[in-house]
N, C-alpha and C positions, 0 to 999 in steps of 0.2 A: 429439484435442491433450491432450498433454497438461504445454502451458505458457501462461501469458496476458503481456499484454503490460500492465505497470506502467508509466504516468507519473508525476510525481510534478512537483504544479503549487506555488506558492508566490511573493509578491509581487517579491521587489527575485532573483530568482535564475533563470535561464534552464530552459527545462523539461527535467528526464533523463526516458529512456526507457531503460529498459532490458526484458528479458525473465527471468520468474520462473517456478518452478513450483507456487509457494501464498503466503499471504501473511496473518499473523494482527494482527488492527491494535486499536487502542484502541475501538472503537466508545461510544459513549456510554454503553450500557445493561448491556455487558460484554466480553470479546473475543469478537472474530466471524474465523472462520477464509473463507478465500476462495480456492477449487480452481477452475481449468478450468472451464468452464464453469456455471461459479456464474449463478443469476439476476440478472437484471438488479435493479437495487436501489441505492436512498439513503436514506446515515445517519449524522449527526453523530457526528464521533469526538473523545474529548480527546485532552489532549496526554497524550504515552507512546512508549513504545518502538512505532514496528511489524518485525514475525519475518517476514521473508523466509525460503524454502525457492528456493535456485536451480537450476536446470533439471539443474546436478552432483548433486545433493544436500548440496551445502556452505548453512551458515542465516550472516546478518548482521544486523546491526539500524539502523533507522533512526527518530531521536528525531524527533516531531514535537510541531508546536502544534496547537492549536483544527483544528477544518476538515469537511471534508465527504469521505467516499469514494463516488464512482460506483463501478458499476459494468454497463456492457455489453458486445453482444457483443465489439466491439474490444476486449477486456482491463477493467485498473479506472484510477482516477485519484485520486488524493491528490489535493486543493483541500486545501493547509497553508498558518498566517501563517507557521514555520517550519519544517524542515527539514536533516538533521543526520546524518551515516554513522558509525555511531557502532562505536567495535572491543570486540573480547574480549564 
């Protein structure tokens, strides 16, 4: 599998689901890269930018508030106070 499902959950928006090739997140103790097949994990996230690599190799960022990252066999879930796509 060369991709993983990314779910973004916030208190005030509909859940967002997309397919990605990789994530780089602002974990509580430093940046963490998530690739397909990553071991199950639950960790705290700091406010910052989630760097997303799309299946076609392009990249984008999501600005997130504090929260949690949950990884399981279905993919990665960001459970955060806020999330907004960022350009550039």
